[in-house]
C-alpha positions in Angstrom: -11.8 -1.6 3.7 -10.7 1.0 1.3 -6.9 1.5 1.3 -5.6 4.7 -0.4 -1.9 4.5 -1.5 -0.2 7.9 -1.6 3.3 8.3 -3.0 5.2 10.9 -1.0 5.6 14.5 -2.4 8.6 15.5 -4.5 11.7 14.9 -2.4 15.1 16.6 -2.7 16.4 13.3 -4.1 13.6 13.4 -6.8 14.7 16.9 -7.7 18.4 15.8 -7.7 17.7 12.9 -10.0 16.1 15.1 -12.6 19.1 17.4 -12.5 21.6 14.5 -12.7 19.7 12.9 -15.5 19.7 16.1 -17.5 23.5 16.5 -16.9 24.0 13.1 -18.3 21.8 13.9 -21.4 19.2 11.4 -20.4 21.5 8.4 -20.1 20.1 6.5 -17.2 23.0 4.1 -16.3 25.8 6.7 -15.9 23.2 9.0 -14.2 22.4 6.3 -11.7 26.0 5.7 -10.8 26.6 9.4 -10.2 23.3 9.8 -8.3 24.0 6.9 -5.9 27.1 8.7 -4.8 25.5 12.1 -4.0 22.0 11.3 -3.0 20.7 12.0 0.5 20.2 9.0 2.8 16.8 10.1 4.1 15.8 13.3 2.4 12.9 15.6 3.1 10.5 17.1 0.6 11.3 20.0 -1.7 9.5 23.4 -1.8 7.4 22.0 -4.6 6.8 18.9 -2.6 5.4 21.0 0.3 2.9 22.6 -2.1 1.9 19.1 -3.3 1.4 17.8 0.2 -0.7 20.9 1.2 -2.8 20.5 -1.9 -3.5 16.8 -1.1 -4.6 17.6 2.4 -7.3 20.0 1.1 -9.0 17.2 -0.8 -9.0 14.6 2.0 -12.8 14.6 2.5 -13.5 14.0 -1.2 -11.2 11.0 -1.2 -12.7 9.5 2.0 -16.3 9.9 1.1 -16.1 8.9 -2.6 -18.6 6.0 -3.0 -17.3 2.6 -3.9 -18.3 1.1 -7.3 -20.3 -2.1 -7.6 -18.1 -5.2 -7.7 -17.8 -6.7 -11.2 -18.5 -10.3 -10.1 -21.1 -13.0 -10.0 -24.5 -12.3 -8.4 -23.4 -14.3 -5.4 -20.3 -12.3 -4.9 -22.2 -9.0 -5.5 -24.8 -9.9 -2.8 -22.1 -10.9 -0.4 -20.2 -7.7 -1.1 -23.3 -5.5 -0.5 -23.8 -7.2 2.8 -20.5 -6.3 4.4 -20.2 -3.0 2.6 -23.8 -2.0 3.4 -24.6 -1.3 -0.2 -22.2 1.1 -2.0 -21.8 3.4 1.0 -18.3 3.7 2.4 -18.2 4.4 6.1 -15.9 6.9 7.6 -13.6 5.5 10.2 -10.2 6.6 9.0 -6.6 5.8 9.9 -3.4 7.2 8.5 -0.2 5.1 8.1 3.2 6.3 6.9 6.5 4.9 5.9 9.2 5.7 8.5 11.2 7.7 5.9 11.4 11.5 6.3 9.9 12.4 2.9 6.8 10.2 3.6 6.3 11.6 7.1 6.6 15.2 5.8 4.0 14.4 3.2 1.7 12.9 5.8 1.9 15.8 8.2 -0.6 18.1 6.4 -2.9 15.1 6.1 -2.6 14.4 9.9 -3.3 18.0 10.7 -6.4 18.1 8.5 -7.7 14.9 10.0 -6.9 15.8 13.6 -8.6 19.2 13.2 -11.7 17.4 12.1 -13.1 16.7 8.6 -16.9 16.7 8.2 -18.2 13.1 8.0 -14.9 11.6 9.1 -14.1 9.7 12.3 -10.3 9.9 12.6 -8.9 6.9 14.6 -5.3 8.0 14.7 -1.9 7.8 12.8 0.9 5.3 13.0 4.3 4.6 11.4 4.4 1.3 9.6 8.1 0.3 9.6 7.7 -2.1 6.7 6.5 0.6 4.2 10.0 2.0 3.4 11.3 2.3 -0.1 13.3 -0.3 -2.0 16.9 -0.4 -0.8 16.1 0.7 2.8 18.3 3.2 4.6 21.8 3.0 3.0 24.8 5.1 2.1 27.8 4.6 -0.1 30.5 2.4 1.5 33.7 4.5 1.8 35.8 1.3 1.9 34.0 -1.2 -0.4 35.5 -4.7 -0.3 34.8 -5.6 -3.9 37.0 -8.4 -5.1 39.2 -7.8 -8.1 38.4 -9.6 -11.4 40.0 -12.9 -12.0 39.8 -14.4 -8.5 37.8 -17.3 -9.7 34.4 -16.4 -8.5 31.4 -14.8 -10.2 29.7 -12.1 -8.1 26.0 -11.3 -8.4 24.5 -7.8 -8.5 23.4 -8.3 -4.9 27.0 -9.1 -3.8 28.3 -6.0 -5.5 25.5 -3.8 -4.1 26.2 -5.1 -0.6 29.8 -4.3 -0.9 29.2 -0.8 -2.3 26.8 0.4 0.3 26.4 0.2 4.1 23.1 0.1 6.0 22.0 2.7 8.5 19.3 2.4 11.2 17.1 5.3 10.2 15.1 7.5 12.6 14.2 6.0 16.0 10.7 6.1 17.4 11.6 8.9 19.9 13.2 11.0 17.1 10.1 10.6 15.0 7.8 11.7 17.9 10.1 14.6 18.7 10.2 15.9 15.2 6.8 15.1 13.9 4.7 15.0 17.1 3.4 12.6 19.6 0.3 11.9 17.5 2.4 9.3 15.6 2.3 5.9 17.1 5.4 3.8 16.6 6.0 0.1 17.2 8.5 -1.1 19.9 10.7 -2.4 17.1 11.6 1.1 16.1 13.3 2.1 19.4 16.7 1.7 17.8 15.6 2.7 14.3 13.4 1.2 11.6 16.1 -0.5 9.5 18.5 -3.3 10.2 22.0 -1.9 9.2 23.5 -5.4 8.9 21.6 -6.1 5.7 23.2 -3.2 3.9 21.2 -2.2 0.8 18.0 -4.2 0.5 18.0 -6.6 -2.4 15.0 -7.3 -4.7 14.5 -10.7 -3.1 14.2 -9.1 0.3 11.8 -6.4 -0.9 9.5 -9.1 -2.5 9.4 -11.0 0.9 8.6 -7.7 2.7 5.8 -6.9 0.2 4.2 -10.3 0.8 4.2 -9.6 4.5 2.6 -6.2 4.0 -0.1 -7.7 1.8 -1.0 -10.2 4.6 -1.0 -7.3 7.0 -3.4 -5.4 4.8 -5.9 -8.3 4.6 -5.8 -8.7 8.4 -6.6 -5.0 8.7 -9.6 -5.5 6.3 -10.7 -8.6 8.3 -10.7 -6.7 11.6 -13.4 -4.3 10.3 -11.9 -1.7 12.7 -11.2 0.8 9.9 -13.2 1.8 6.8 -10.5 3.9 5.0 -6.7 3.5 5.5 -4.4 6.1 4.0 -0.9 4.8 3.4 1.9 7.2 2.5 4.6 5.2 0.9 7.0 5.1 -2.1 7.2 4.5 -5.9 8.9 1.1 -6.1 7.5 -0.5 -3.0 4.0 1.0 -3.4 3.7 -0.3 -7.0 4.9 -3.8 -5.9 2.3 -4.1 -3.2 -0.4 -2.9 -5.5 0.6 -5.4 -8.2 0.5 -8.2 -5.6 -2.9 -7.1 -4.3 -4.4 -6.9 -7.8 -2.5 -9.8 -9.3 -1.6 -7.6 -12.2 1.4 -6.2 -13.9 0.5 -2.5 -13.2 0.7 0.1 -12.0 4.4 0.7 -13.0 4.6 4.2 -11.8 3.1 6.5 -9.2 3.3 10.3 -9.4 4.2 12.3 -6.4 1.2 12.7 -4.0 -1.0 10.7 -6.4 -3.7 8.6 -4.8 -4.5 5.0 -5.8 -7.4 3.3 -4.1 -8.2 -0.3 -3.7 -11.2 -1.9 -2.0 -10.0 -4.8 0.0 -12.2 -7.4 1.6 -11.9 -10.6 3.7 -15.0 -12.5 4.5 -16.6 -15.9 5.1 -18.5 -17.5 2.2 -22.3 -17.5 2.8 -23.8 -20.7 4.0 -25.7 -22.6 1.3 -23.3 -21.8 -1.5 -20.8 -24.2 -2.9 -17.9 -23.7 -5.3 -17.9 -25.4 -8.7 -14.6 -23.9 -9.7 -11.7 -26.2 -10.6 -9.3 -23.8 -8.8 -9.2 -23.5 -5.1 -11.9 -21.0 -4.2 -11.0 -20.3 -0.6 -9.3 -21.4 2.6 -11.5 -23.3 5.0 -11.8 -21.9 8.5 -11.3 -24.7 11.0 -11.9 -22.9 14.3 -11.2 -19.8 16.4 -7.5 -20.5 16.7 -7.0 -21.6 13.1 -4.0 -20.2 11.3 -6.1 -20.3 8.2 -8.4 -17.7 9.6 -5.5 -15.5 10.6 -3.8 -15.6 7.3 -6.2 -17.0 4.7 -5.0 -17.9 1.2 -6.2 -15.9 -1.7 -9.6 -17.2 -2.6 -10.2 -15.4 -5.9 -8.1 -14.8 -8.9 -8.1 -12.1 -11.5 -8.1 -12.3 -15.2 -6.0 -10.0 -17.4 -9.0 -7.8 -17.8 -9.1 -7.1 -14.1 -12.4 -8.9 -13.5 -12.6 -11.1 -10.4 -13.0 -14.7 -11.6 -15.4 -16.8 -9.6 -17.8 -19.6 -10.7 -19.9 -20.1 -7.6 -23.5 -21.3 -7.8 -26.1 -20.5 -5.2 -29.0 -22.0 -3.4 -31.5 -20.3 -1.2 -30.4 -19.9 2.4 -31.4 -17.9 5.5 -27.7 -17.2 6.2 -26.9 -15.8 2.8 -25.1 -12.8 4.3 -21.4 -13.2 4.7 -19.9 -13.0 8.2 -16.7 -10.9 8.4 -13.6 -12.1 10.2 -13.4 -10.4 13.6 -10.8 -10.2 16.4 -7.1 -10.3 16.5 -4.7 -12.0 14.1 -4.8 -15.1 16.3 -8.5 -15.6 15.4 -10.0 -14.6 18.7 -13.6 -13.4 18.4 -14.4 -15.7 15.5 -17.7 -17.5 16.0 -17.6 -21.3 16.2 -20.6 -21.5 13.9 -18.2 -20.4 11.1 -16.2 -23.6 11.3 -15.9 -25.2 7.9 -16.8 -22.1 6.0 -14.4 -20.7 3.4 -12.6 -17.4 3.7 -12.5 -15.1 0.6 -10.1 -12.3 0.0 -10.6 -9.8 -2.8 -9.0 -6.6 -4.0 -10.8 -4.3 -6.4 -9.1 -1.3 -8.0 -11.2 1.9 -7.6 -8.8 4.5 -9.2 -5.1 4.9 -10.0 -2.7 7.8 -10.0 -5.1 10.6 -9.3 -3.4 14.0 -9.1 -6.4 16.3 -9.5 -5.4 18.1 -6.3 -2.2 19.2 -7.9 -3.4 20.1 -11.4 -6.6 21.9 -10.2 -5.2 23.6 -7.2 -1.8 24.8 -8.4 -1.9 24.1 -12.1 1.4 22.2 -11.8 2.6 18.7 -12.5 4.9 17.2 -15.2 2.4 14.6 -16.4 -0.1 15.5 -19.1 -3.0 13.7 -17.7 -4.5 13.9 -14.2 -4.5 10.1 -13.8 -3.0 7.1 -15.4 -5.3 5.0 -17.6 -4.9 1.5 -16.4 -6.4 -1.3 -18.6 -7.4 -3.7 -15.8 -9.5 -1.4 -13.6 -12.4 -3.5 -12.2 -15.8 -1.9 -12.8 -14.9 1.7 -11.9 -17.4 4.5 -12.3 -16.6 7.4 -14.6 -17.7 9.9 -12.0 -15.1 8.5 -9.5 -12.4 10.4 -11.5 -14.1 13.8 -10.7 -14.3 15.5 -7.4 
């Protein structure tokens, strides 16, 4: 499955931050303190952001149908990958997911319209709101009556303690409010009936975001394992989007995503072919022990990545009639998995295809603050040069 991460278009808060930073002569710390007091809780996108979102929607077909590059791995892995990808052709069952925040939904609206009206070669399967895709911090506002203890009371307070006292959490838009404002095409989970954020946690801490990102990565692999979707568009945010990408790729980049930039990752989850055995000293996969196995539902990562971005794997091969890998099928509980796969290992891989593409902005409107149309990332795995050109 190809997952395309899209950072939302320029929001009013993005615009405000640039103005506040300029007012403070580029000094980030005093600018942040000022900004936190005047920012919007859940802003929409600016006029420039609307142009960016429209430009992105016009290039949707090119993004969906761009061929996948060959995986830079051992011959065994390459053959296995070709089996479940059907060569280098990317199929066209497409779904759209969005963060529940207003700026993400407003960015996603032109994409939804383009996909719903029909894109040649694309089978659109629907759109849904993923309540875990929100930005770091959640839905919060300044606390008008912060209970921050005075210095000298004999206790040291962490940054999280102070942040929790300085801000209050809000519930965010409910499912009915989202459908009323953005259309019934958006599917929302039952957990969003009272809003997508838990106010009692105040402003989300870094530790909480890390745990949320781990759950999202597991969810992504389950989506890939289901084989129900070929391309998943995810409209998300700067901090959270970068964190999920770094977890998927086991890398320290990307560090930044431009507004409406696209970053694509090929994600797979498959059974190891029969007749192959691992000679790696590291754990090369989680064994599947049956249809109801938790290992099949949430397999451990079976491959690691070096600093150069290449997938590290030292499998050796023997001839076998069942050299094709069998994909995980069925629900997260493991239903639909064939019993003949008992004892076979589950492999999960993530291969970066491209990062921070903003061609749609630079070519369509000639705008954008960055000098290059995409960020050169050192650990891209086996990308093709023509993938950076529409």
